[in-house]
N, C-alpha and C positions, 0 to 999 in steps of 0.2 A: 581647920576646915576637916569635916567627916565627911569620908568618904562609903559609899555604898556597900555592904557587906552581901558577897554573893554564897550560895549553898554549895556546900562541895558534894552533895550529889544530883545527880542529874536525872530527868524525867526518865522512868523505865521506857525502852523501846515499844513500839508496838509490838504487837505477837503477829510473827510472819505467818500466812498459811496460804497454800495453793490449792487451788480448785479445778478439779479435773471434771468436764463435763461431757456426758455421755449422749451422743446425737442418735437420734432413729434414723432407717433408711432413708426416710422422705427428704435428709439434707443433700443427699446425692443429686436429688432432681432440679438443680439450680439452674441447667443448663437450658430444661425447658420452658420456663419462662422465659429466660435471657433471650433463648433465639427466638422465641414467641414476640417478645415484645420488637426486636430486632425486625423481623418480616414484617411486623404490621407495621412499624415508620416505613419501610418499603413501599410498602401497598399503597400506603396512604398519599405518601410524593409522588409514586407513578400516576397517581389518580386516572388509572384505566379503569372501566365500568364492565357490569358482567349483563348481558341479554339473555333471556330465556324463550328459545323458542323451540318449536313443535318436529320432531321428524318429517322429514320429506320437504322442508326448506328451501326457498332459492333465493338466491342472493346474485342481483344483478349491477353492474358498473353502469350508472347515464353519467358518460363521460361529456353530453353536450348541455349539460345542466351543472357540470362541476367547473373548479377554477382553482387557482392557488391555495386559497385558503381554506375551501370545502370541496368536501369527495362527497359527490351526493349516490347513494344507493337506492335499488327499489328489492324490495322484501317479500316473498310471495309466500305465506304460509296456507298449512292446511284446516289451522284452527286456532283461534286467537289463545294466547295465552296471558297470565295476570301480568307479568311483566312486562308484554307488551303494550296493553293497554294502560297501563300506568304511566309508560312511558308515553304513549298517545295523549293521551291527557292532559300529561306536562307539559306536553312540545303545544297543545291548543289551547291550552292557559296558562300562560309563562309565569312561576312563580319562583322563589328563591330555591326550591330542592330540583335536581338535575333531573330530568327524564327516565334516566338510569341509576339507579341509588346504587348497588352493593360493588362497593370497590373489589376489584379482585386484578392483582399482576398478571403481566401475561410473561411474567419471567417462568420458565418451563421448570427450572432449579428448585424453586424455593418451595413447594408444596413436598417432591420428593425427600430432600434436605431436611426436611423440617420431621417427615416420618421416619425417615432413618433413624434420625438423632434421637427421638422418643424410643423408638423399639431398640437401640443400644442403651441407655439407660434404664428401660425396664430388663432388659436380660442382665448387664450388670450389676444393678442393685437386687436381682432377684437369683443370681446363678454364681457360686463363686469363681469367679475366674484364676484359677492360680496356676503357675508357673511360666514358664516362658512360651509354651508352643502358644499356649490362650494369647497370650499378648499378641504375637506375633499375628495368629489367625486374625483380630479385632484389627490390629492396626492394616493390615493388610487391606480389608475392607472399608476401610476410613482410607486410605490411601487411592483406591480405587473409586468412592465415591469423590472425591477432590478430584481426581484427575477427569472425569464425566465432567462436573458442573465446571471446571475451568476449559475445556474444549466448546468452542462455539455450538449450540444446536444439539451437545450431547445427550442433555437430556429425552429430548424431542426425539432424538432418533433409537434411544435405546427404550424408551417407553412407547413408541412407535412399533418396535419390534416385540412387545409382549402384550397381544392383543390390543394395540392402540391404545393403552392403556397410560392417562394422563391425570395425574394429581394438581390440583388447583385449589387453594383455601382461600376466603375472601377474608377482608379486615376485620369483621366480627368473628371467624372462627379463629384467629391468632390470637384477637383478645380475651376471648371466652377463654379458651384453654389457658392461655400465660397468665392471665387474672386468676383465674380458679386454682391453679397449681401454685404460684406465688402466695395467695393468701393461705391455705395448708402448707405450706413451706412455712412462712412468715410465724403462722400461730406453734408450729412444731417445733421450731428452731426457739424462738425467744420467749416461747411461753411453757411446753409441756418439756421439750427437751433440758430446759434447765431445773426440773425436779427430778433428774435423775445424775447424780454427784457425787464425788468423793473431796472430801478437802482434807490435806494433809498438812498439818502444823507440826514443830519440832518435840519427837515422841508420842504422837497417837494421830491418827486416821479417824475419819466420820463417814461415814458411808449410808447414801440413800441410793438403793438398787432400782426402785421404780416409783410411778406417781402414789401416794398415799401410805409408803411403807413408811414404818419406824428407822429414826438414824441409828443406828448401830457403830459401837468405836473400838479400834483395835488398836493397841502398842504398836511403835514399830518397831521395836528389838525381834531382830530372826525376819522380818519380812520380805517378801522375796515381791520385785517386779518384772514384768514379761510384757513385751510389745510382741504384736503380729502386724505385720504390715505384706503379707505377703500377695494380695490382691491389688496386681498394680494399677487396674483400670478404675477400681473403685477408691483405692486409698491414695493414690497418688494424682491420677488424672482428674477426677472428680472431688477428691477430697481433701485438697490440700495438705498433702501429707499426712493425713490422718492414721490412724492404725487402732487396731484393740487391745485394749490393756487386762491383764491378766494380774492380778494382786494374793497371793500364796502369802496367810499370817501364819505366825508359831505359835507356840505354846500347845497345851494337853488338847484343845480342841481347833484343830485348824480347816480353815475354810480355805475357798477360790473363790474369790469376788472378779466377775468379769463388768467391763464397760467397753462397750462395744463402740467405733466411732469417737475417738477421741481427736480431735485438733490438733495437728503440729506434736504429734505426740514425742519425736522424740527431742525437741527441744524441752516440753515441760517433762519429760523424766529425768533429762536433765538437772533442772530446778530442782525437782524432789531429790535427786541425789545428791547434789548439795547442800540441800536442810539440812538429811540423813546424816550426813559426815561434819556438820557444823553440831549436830547434835551430839553427835559420837565423841567429836574432839573435846568438847565442853564435858561430858560423863569422864572422860577419861583423865580430864584436869584436874 
């Protein structure tokens, strides 16, 4: 009885490589579309509508015509508006469409919170916030906004004190901003950002610094990696522990390569260092 012979040489192991992707500043805009969709969902399920009336309109309660299920008002206006005319026609000719179509939540905190988050994201992604004091200032502003939100009627009182300024955004407004930002964010993160990268293999790195650029190769002998992650809000709060990577090559023509906004930079650099140590151990052996 014969037994099958096995080859003493095993198949070569697949070549290891680590790909580091540099993202644009648009990556940090994810809170805008996330919050926009959340507020749009709240507005949809609140199912409150908006009526546009001219200045000087008078609203009177008709208690004699009201009951437990229906409250009747009388509205006196100086001139008709498109919103009122559409509502009147929809009421006189019942259809599937409601008399008042625009959905707007009556929650006073939603509009200001969305605007505050939008402005904070613009500030954080365009102005470097370095150092502890900048962190404390922005954290204080966020806590103040949160406290006002938690106080019943807090935003109403604050905005009424500021020239009766109230911010209400309808369902279409939230959806338009959230969808537009999401599409730009998705195209940037999943298509354009992947064209700016660094591939690290044992003994060599390959770099493409921007879209359309040629891929350059460098030897890893004497190469130095440095991470910058001192922008607390951008790198920690919005960036999932991202950071800016600086690579300095060795040799006769030394170069400095910068890859901003690399996700999970500490963990990825540990992988790179482990790979380089393995290569150095094999070479010395």
